[in-house]
Backbone as CSV, one residue per row, in Angstrom:
resi,resn,N_x,N_y,N_z,CA_x,CA_y,CA_z,C_x,C_y,C_z
1,MET,96.440,-65.393,110.480,94.936,-64.898,109.802,95.758,-64.092,109.366
2,HIS,95.107,-63.560,108.045,95.244,-62.499,107.164,94.201,-61.289,107.053
3,PHE,94.550,-59.862,107.190,93.367,-59.235,107.240,93.733,-58.235,106.356
4,PHE,92.636,-57.697,104.896,92.832,-57.147,104.196,91.786,-56.046,103.994
5,ARG,92.747,-54.674,103.940,91.632,-53.950,103.796,91.542,-52.887,102.572
6,ALA,90.497,-52.657,102.218,90.206,-51.634,100.943,89.514,-50.340,101.168
7,GLU,90.329,-49.528,100.500,89.454,-48.263,100.890,88.339,-47.994,99.883
8,VAL,86.881,-47.961,99.951,85.333,-47.770,99.498,84.927,-46.504,100.111
9,ARG,84.343,-45.635,98.832,83.775,-44.826,99.076,82.395,-45.053,99.732
10,PRO,82.274,-44.148,100.916,80.839,-44.687,102.197,79.776,-44.510,100.852
11,GLN,79.624,-43.739,100.118,78.616,-43.342,98.777,77.879,-44.865,98.071
12,THR,79.355,-45.343,97.606,79.328,-46.715,96.788,78.765,-47.803,97.716
13,LEU,79.155,-47.733,98.964,78.923,-49.065,99.887,77.421,-49.010,99.979
14,ALA,77.090,-47.728,100.464,75.610,-47.553,100.586,74.865,-47.624,99.427
15,LEU,75.143,-47.535,98.419,74.361,-48.014,96.877,74.281,-49.252,96.833
16,VAL,75.382,-49.914,96.237,75.523,-51.309,96.763,74.804,-51.989,97.812
17,LEU,74.952,-51.622,99.139,74.038,-52.328,100.154,72.370,-52.011,99.909
18,THR,71.866,-50.667,99.353,70.716,-50.811,98.901,70.205,-51.640,98.162
19,VAL,70.798,-51.681,96.667,70.337,-52.717,95.630,70.331,-54.149,96.467
20,LEU,71.163,-54.621,96.975,71.191,-55.885,97.807,69.695,-55.811,98.449
21,LEU,69.482,-55.043,99.314,68.567,-54.722,100.176,66.955,-55.340,99.443
22,VAL,67.078,-54.183,98.361,65.921,-54.190,97.503,65.640,-55.720,96.830
23,SER,66.653,-55.528,96.443,66.975,-57.309,95.757,66.461,-58.480,96.491
24,ALA,66.786,-58.367,97.751,66.569,-59.441,98.825,64.885,-59.078,99.254
25,CYS,64.807,-57.959,99.185,63.304,-57.682,99.784,61.898,-57.898,98.520
26,ASP,62.443,-58.038,97.536,61.624,-58.639,96.036,61.126,-60.103,95.675
27,PRO,60.471,-60.615,96.211,60.513,-62.057,96.260,59.927,-62.862,94.903
28,SER,59.298,-61.767,93.985,58.396,-61.803,92.743,59.531,-62.566,91.874
29,PRO,59.153,-63.257,90.926,60.026,-63.698,89.971,60.362,-62.610,88.759
30,ALA,61.142,-62.676,88.041,61.719,-61.784,87.096,60.771,-61.992,85.955
31,ASP,60.427,-60.650,85.630,59.855,-60.085,84.364,60.474,-60.788,83.083
32,PRO,59.877,-61.346,82.294,60.416,-61.710,81.031,60.746,-60.775,80.064
33,ALA,59.669,-59.803,80.033,59.699,-58.501,79.696,60.912,-57.495,79.667
34,THR,61.557,-57.545,80.931,62.900,-56.724,81.070,64.025,-57.570,80.569
35,THR,64.192,-58.618,80.111,65.401,-59.476,79.816,65.319,-58.806,78.354
36,ALA,64.488,-58.027,77.698,65.176,-58.030,76.078,66.429,-57.239,75.933
37,SER,66.673,-57.142,75.072,68.162,-56.476,74.703,67.893,-55.256,75.336
38,ASN,67.383,-54.290,74.852,66.795,-53.057,75.213,65.688,-52.818,76.162
39,PRO,65.920,-52.798,77.296,64.861,-52.851,78.574,63.909,-51.400,78.768
40,ALA,63.867,-50.692,77.436,63.096,-49.402,77.558,61.519,-49.806,77.393
41,PRO,61.322,-50.886,76.609,59.849,-50.975,76.327,58.948,-51.234,77.757
42,VAL,59.611,-51.945,78.620,59.042,-51.858,80.070,57.778,-51.489,80.136
43,ALA,56.840,-52.327,80.427,55.298,-51.762,80.688,55.342,-51.584,82.144
44,ALA,55.218,-50.290,82.890,55.304,-49.730,84.216,53.870,-48.939,84.233
45,PRO,53.456,-48.703,85.541,52.495,-48.036,85.961,53.234,-46.669,85.592
46,THR,52.552,-45.667,85.185,52.738,-44.217,85.066,52.136,-43.285,86.234
47,GLY,51.238,-43.876,87.085,50.865,-43.052,88.174,51.745,-43.792,89.852
48,ASP,50.971,-43.178,90.608,51.610,-43.628,91.786,51.118,-44.832,91.899
49,THR,51.805,-45.856,92.666,51.677,-47.237,92.613,50.938,-47.728,93.684
50,GLY,50.156,-46.589,94.314,48.489,-46.826,95.363,48.899,-46.741,96.748
51,ALA,48.756,-48.257,96.947,49.224,-48.460,98.891,50.330,-48.050,98.852
52,LYS,50.712,-47.383,100.017,52.381,-47.194,100.756,52.702,-48.423,101.793
53,GLY,53.486,-49.061,101.267,54.382,-49.814,101.897,55.230,-49.528,103.162
54,GLU,55.781,-50.343,103.339,56.620,-49.864,104.960,58.010,-49.326,104.190
55,PHE,57.888,-49.375,103.075,59.428,-48.587,102.356,58.968,-48.121,101.515
56,GLY,58.079,-47.466,101.692,57.846,-46.188,101.192,56.599,-46.561,99.387
57,SER,56.855,-45.492,98.701,55.778,-45.491,97.387,56.097,-44.111,96.767
58,GLY,55.799,-44.447,95.189,55.859,-43.499,93.858,56.246,-43.926,92.443
59,THR,56.487,-42.785,92.220,57.112,-43.104,90.825,58.344,-42.642,90.519
60,LEU,59.117,-43.289,89.470,60.862,-42.809,89.158,60.288,-42.875,87.703
61,GLU,60.615,-42.198,87.379,61.298,-41.899,85.247,62.739,-41.937,85.001
62,PHE,63.226,-42.473,84.438,64.697,-42.472,84.296,64.931,-42.623,82.923
63,HIS,65.794,-41.592,82.151,66.147,-41.919,80.983,67.823,-41.383,80.642
64,LEU,68.051,-42.217,79.978,69.436,-42.450,79.719,69.721,-42.466,78.363
65,GLU,70.383,-41.644,77.951,71.172,-41.037,76.087,71.478,-42.307,75.868
66,PRO,71.172,-42.901,74.795,70.620,-42.392,73.681,69.160,-42.687,73.454
67,ASP,68.416,-43.886,74.174,67.298,-44.343,73.910,66.522,-45.199,75.091
68,THR,67.194,-44.947,76.504,66.336,-45.707,77.140,65.439,-44.878,78.401
69,THR,64.160,-45.045,78.198,63.495,-44.185,79.064,62.547,-45.303,79.755
70,LEU,62.637,-45.399,81.298,62.294,-45.970,82.167,61.258,-45.576,82.767
71,PRO,59.780,-46.033,82.946,59.398,-45.532,84.160,58.930,-46.589,85.120
72,LEU,59.358,-46.401,86.241,59.288,-47.436,87.167,58.743,-47.165,88.364
73,PRO,57.970,-48.251,89.110,57.526,-47.741,90.467,58.740,-48.034,91.632
74,VAL,58.238,-47.240,92.502,59.486,-46.868,93.603,58.879,-47.954,94.593
75,THR,60.029,-48.864,94.692,59.819,-50.280,95.776,60.753,-49.633,96.944
76,PHE,61.487,-48.564,97.635,61.756,-48.460,98.703,62.420,-46.973,98.552
77,CYS,61.646,-46.347,99.837,62.110,-45.012,99.627,62.097,-44.532,101.044
78,ALA,63.616,-43.914,101.502,63.813,-43.694,103.039,64.683,-42.727,103.101
79,GLY,64.678,-41.844,104.154,65.462,-40.930,104.541,65.449,-39.748,104.465
80,HIS,64.582,-39.084,104.204,64.066,-37.859,103.747,64.600,-36.896,104.847
81,GLY,65.604,-35.754,104.130,65.904,-34.930,105.073,67.672,-35.358,105.228
82,THR,67.684,-36.517,105.472,69.133,-37.051,106.026,69.661,-37.644,104.579
83,ILE,69.538,-38.683,104.583,70.185,-39.361,103.542,69.017,-40.272,102.531
84,LEU,68.518,-39.700,101.283,67.397,-39.976,100.722,67.860,-41.096,99.770
85,THR,67.280,-42.291,100.352,67.962,-43.554,99.445,66.229,-43.914,98.931
86,VAL,66.303,-43.978,97.382,65.027,-44.391,96.543,65.670,-45.506,95.241
87,ALA,64.989,-46.707,95.357,64.824,-47.370,94.424,63.575,-47.895,93.768
88,GLY,63.704,-48.097,92.240,62.428,-48.206,91.428,63.155,-49.441,90.834
89,ARG,61.961,-50.462,90.734,62.034,-51.609,90.067,60.972,-52.331,89.753
90,GLU,61.423,-52.745,88.636,60.291,-53.990,88.034,61.206,-55.156,87.194
91,GLY,60.793,-56.108,87.849,61.544,-57.278,87.454,62.988,-57.372,87.839
92,GLU,63.875,-57.665,86.852,65.351,-57.529,86.965,65.663,-56.469,86.575
93,THR,64.984,-54.957,86.062,65.576,-53.577,85.912,65.283,-52.688,87.439
94,GLN,66.441,-52.076,87.664,66.488,-51.492,88.558,67.741,-50.144,88.623
95,VAL,66.492,-49.084,89.121,67.509,-47.521,89.350,67.366,-47.322,90.855
96,ASP,68.682,-46.935,91.199,69.049,-46.259,92.404,69.199,-45.173,92.529
97,LEU,69.015,-44.354,93.610,69.055,-42.968,94.002,69.627,-42.834,95.383
98,ARG,70.649,-42.061,95.634,71.361,-41.886,96.863,71.507,-40.203,96.915
99,VAL,70.740,-39.548,97.880,71.399,-38.317,98.237,71.431,-37.905,99.389
100,ILE,72.910,-37.368,99.977,72.906,-37.025,101.255,72.506,-35.409,101.547
101,GLU,71.558,-35.591,102.295,70.577,-34.044,102.287,71.020,-33.391,103.411
102,LEU,71.497,-34.277,104.639,71.996,-33.646,105.768,73.727,-33.037,105.751
103,GLU,73.626,-31.862,105.777,74.897,-30.825,105.314,76.199,-31.307,106.046
104,ALA,75.633,-31.699,107.268,76.831,-32.478,108.615,77.269,-33.434,108.038
105,ALA,76.910,-34.265,107.086,77.325,-35.500,106.674,77.889,-35.915,105.203
106,ARG,77.879,-34.361,104.810,78.620,-34.490,103.472,80.070,-33.910,103.614
107,ASP,80.566,-33.748,104.414,81.702,-33.115,104.857,82.353,-32.076,103.926
108,GLY,81.482,-31.136,103.458,81.570,-30.058,103.003,81.379,-29.984,101.440
109,ALA,80.841,-31.183,101.096,80.653,-31.370,99.407,79.226,-30.863,99.111
110,SER,79.454,-30.858,98.100,78.369,-30.008,97.551,76.974,-31.174,97.645
111,LEU,75.771,-31.040,97.385,74.782,-31.674,96.919,74.862,-33.044,95.935
112,GLU,75.920,-32.123,94.721,75.866,-32.478,93.217,77.016,-33.938,93.708
113,LYS,77.850,-33.413,94.348,78.797,-34.494,95.052,78.856,-35.412,95.877
114,SER,77.589,-35.500,96.451,77.132,-36.366,97.292,76.075,-37.117,96.729
115,THR,75.868,-37.126,95.551,74.433,-37.612,95.074,75.084,-38.962,94.049
116,GLU,74.546,-39.803,93.971,74.783,-41.136,92.916,73.526,-41.821,92.801
117,VAL,73.941,-42.132,91.901,72.753,-42.869,90.893,73.420,-44.081,90.214
118,GLY,72.431,-45.075,90.280,72.968,-46.738,89.797,71.829,-47.016,89.190
119,TYR,72.004,-47.626,87.696,70.982,-48.505,86.890,71.528,-49.929,86.552
120,ARG,70.561,-50.872,86.646,71.598,-52.357,86.079,70.165,-52.969,85.567
121,PHE,70.392,-54.019,84.562,69.686,-55.037,84.174,70.030,-55.832,83.244
122,ASN,69.187,-57.022,83.395,69.303,-58.184,82.506,69.146,-58.048,81.200
123,GLY,69.942,-58.911,80.015,69.517,-58.809,78.790,70.007,-59.832,77.837
124,THR,69.596,-59.899,76.431,70.315,-60.906,75.537,71.047,-59.841,74.558
125,ASP,72.087,-59.932,74.005,72.485,-59.244,72.971,71.832,-59.831,71.785
126,ASP,72.497,-59.062,70.343,72.355,-59.670,69.331,72.905,-60.869,68.774
127,GLN,73.678,-61.702,69.615,74.479,-63.131,69.357,73.420,-63.917,70.280
128,GLY,72.618,-63.594,71.070,71.838,-64.713,71.672,72.427,-64.761,72.980
129,ARG,73.502,-63.976,73.687,74.387,-64.121,74.709,73.763,-63.343,75.837
130,LYS,73.107,-64.137,76.961,72.557,-63.241,78.262,73.992,-62.297,78.799
131,PHE,73.196,-61.232,79.495,74.344,-60.179,80.229,73.499,-59.637,81.149
132,MET,74.795,-58.916,81.958,73.850,-57.954,83.189,75.058,-56.763,82.690
133,GLU,74.315,-55.625,82.585,74.704,-54.408,82.858,74.681,-53.523,84.516
134,ILE,75.492,-52.880,84.504,75.482,-51.740,85.513,75.965,-50.555,85.130
135,TRP,75.745,-49.834,85.600,75.849,-48.175,85.041,76.174,-47.238,86.397
136,GLN,76.734,-46.568,86.441,77.446,-46.007,87.807,77.352,-44.728,87.472
137,THR,77.301,-43.317,88.095,77.599,-42.422,88.598,78.848,-41.736,87.626
138,ARG,78.933,-40.998,86.637,80.341,-40.344,86.540,80.465,-39.065,87.066
139,SER,79.044,-38.314,87.187,79.286,-36.791,87.219,77.583,-36.811,87.563
140,VAL,77.128,-35.865,88.609,75.966,-35.248,88.863,76.191,-33.565,88.564
141,ASP,75.523,-33.112,87.176,75.529,-31.194,87.274,74.144,-31.339,88.300
142,GLU,73.182,-31.761,88.450,72.158,-30.711,88.892,71.473,-31.649,89.917
143,VAL,70.950,-30.965,91.236,69.855,-31.948,91.712,69.029,-30.896,92.393
144,VAL,67.804,-31.264,92.634,66.911,-30.738,92.621,65.618,-31.472,93.508
145,ARG,65.814,-30.629,95.196,64.948,-31.033,95.997,63.609,-30.652,96.081
146,ASP,62.639,-30.611,96.385,61.230,-29.908,96.301,60.077,-31.055,97.080
147,GLY,60.464,-30.841,98.269,59.677,-31.853,99.117,59.627,-33.748,98.682
148,ASP,58.446,-33.790,98.060,58.787,-35.746,97.484,59.514,-35.781,96.126
149,SER,59.751,-34.583,95.847,59.875,-35.020,94.519,61.651,-34.676,94.383
150,THR,62.468,-35.577,93.590,63.975,-34.791,93.358,64.329,-35.132,91.869
151,ARG,64.962,-34.040,91.366,65.507,-34.257,89.788,67.056,-34.274,89.906
152,VAL,67.418,-34.894,89.393,69.136,-35.357,88.981,69.458,-35.093,87.530
153,ARG,70.550,-34.426,87.254,71.071,-35.076,85.999,72.500,-34.811,85.818
154,GLY,72.814,-35.792,84.989,74.630,-35.909,84.979,74.854,-37.139,84.181
155,LYS,75.699,-37.761,84.121,76.867,-38.622,82.979,76.917,-39.808,84.168
156,MET,76.838,-41.025,83.135,77.005,-42.529,83.607,77.725,-43.254,82.503
157,TYR,78.456,-44.001,83.256,79.379,-45.124,82.196,78.424,-46.377,82.694
158,GLY,78.682,-47.324,81.698,78.120,-48.480,82.072,79.076,-50.024,82.086
159,LEU,78.930,-50.976,82.670,79.829,-52.041,82.789,79.017,-53.399,82.390
160,ARG,79.445,-54.098,81.213,78.785,-55.102,80.691,79.306,-56.583,81.174
161,SER,79.242,-57.632,81.627,79.508,-58.667,82.134,78.715,-59.936,81.276
162,LEU,79.041,-60.586,80.341,78.355,-61.619,80.041,78.059,-63.068,81.047
163,ASP,76.934,-63.698,80.539,76.880,-64.870,81.191,77.645,-66.079,80.806
164,LYS,78.250,-66.910,81.663,78.985,-68.125,80.997,78.252,-69.090,80.983
165,GLY,76.980,-69.205,81.655,76.237,-70.286,81.836,76.262,-70.888,83.286
166,ASN,77.200,-70.747,83.676,77.159,-71.433,85.269,76.968,-71.070,86.292
167,GLY,76.142,-69.745,86.058,75.762,-69.092,87.499,76.716,-67.760,87.390
168,ALA,78.218,-68.303,86.942,79.167,-66.881,86.794,79.026,-66.212,85.645
169,GLY,79.637,-64.694,86.033,79.882,-64.014,84.618,81.351,-63.512,84.438
170,THR,81.307,-63.209,83.305,82.446,-62.531,82.347,83.262,-61.647,83.602
171,SER,84.549,-61.141,82.965,84.665,-60.002,83.832,84.055,-58.521,83.417
172,PRO,84.044,-57.704,84.006,83.281,-56.804,83.415,83.705,-56.005,82.282
173,GLU,82.978,-55.422,81.148,83.834,-54.535,80.071,82.847,-53.197,79.695
174,PRO,83.681,-52.207,79.795,82.905,-50.822,79.503,81.823,-50.957,78.080
175,VAL,80.858,-50.546,78.539,80.082,-50.108,77.553,80.180,-49.496,76.954
176,ASP,80.481,-49.322,75.617,80.386,-48.596,74.425,82.006,-47.686,74.458
177,GLY,82.832,-48.479,74.791,84.251,-48.183,75.229,84.660,-47.018,76.626
178,GLY,83.495,-47.001,77.553,83.884,-46.413,78.496,83.297,-45.155,78.415
179,ALA,82.230,-44.552,77.488,82.088,-43.146,77.079,80.876,-43.036,78.109
180,GLU,80.902,-41.746,78.277,79.880,-41.064,79.398,78.740,-41.108,78.472
181,HIS,77.122,-41.422,79.177,75.985,-41.026,78.662,75.432,-40.432,79.382
182,PRO,74.837,-38.855,78.856,73.701,-38.218,79.826,72.805,-39.280,80.445
183,PHE,72.434,-38.634,81.886,70.726,-39.020,82.161,70.365,-38.167,82.900
184,THR,68.777,-38.473,83.015,68.093,-37.412,83.561,67.324,-38.481,84.265
185,LEU,66.696,-38.104,86.003,65.944,-39.364,86.734,65.130,-38.214,87.773
186,SER,63.879,-38.397,87.478,62.731,-37.781,88.214,62.013,-38.720,88.967
187,VAL,62.267,-38.346,90.382,61.801,-39.480,91.395,60.457,-38.429,91.914
188,LYS,59.090,-39.083,92.570,58.319,-38.962,93.474,58.136,-39.917,94.405
189,CYS,58.573,-39.643,95.738,58.397,-40.922,96.765,57.837,-40.309,98.156
190,SER,57.188,-40.719,98.830,56.971,-40.534,100.031,56.902,-41.976,101.308
191,THR,57.349,-41.573,102.399,57.525,-42.886,103.065,56.600,-43.039,103.878
């Protein structure tokens, strides 16, 4: 019997688990509007989503340079004061936020060093090929927490995997050669 050990940052693992949890909790079919090559035109509510569910409610606005702006309803919000985890989702487009607020859980790291943002969506390129893009935090320059509101500013990089047509994807390739893109995320959520 072989055992393998891989070192994984706890923040990355928690972000991946949040994505999987939120993906598994939303049984609604994919919204065809979010699979366009540029997901920016997604129609989404701009106000609070209304009724509070067991996973929280609220709004999220994500801007990724140069031309992606997404207003999304919050579909998961938990951990105020400890490890704040938020996900906004519509169809196959999702934005995730994780802020380790509890100072003891940060091992001396700053709030900026212990915050991660993720963005993923499916689309179709100019040649009609389906793909999935996953964007990850490269660095966080600012985290502002004020009650139920959070604002994060930093830089991200993206990876794109083309659909092979058999349920599998190609190996992820860097978007724009791995260039960093500035992002801003504003969230208002309550549990």
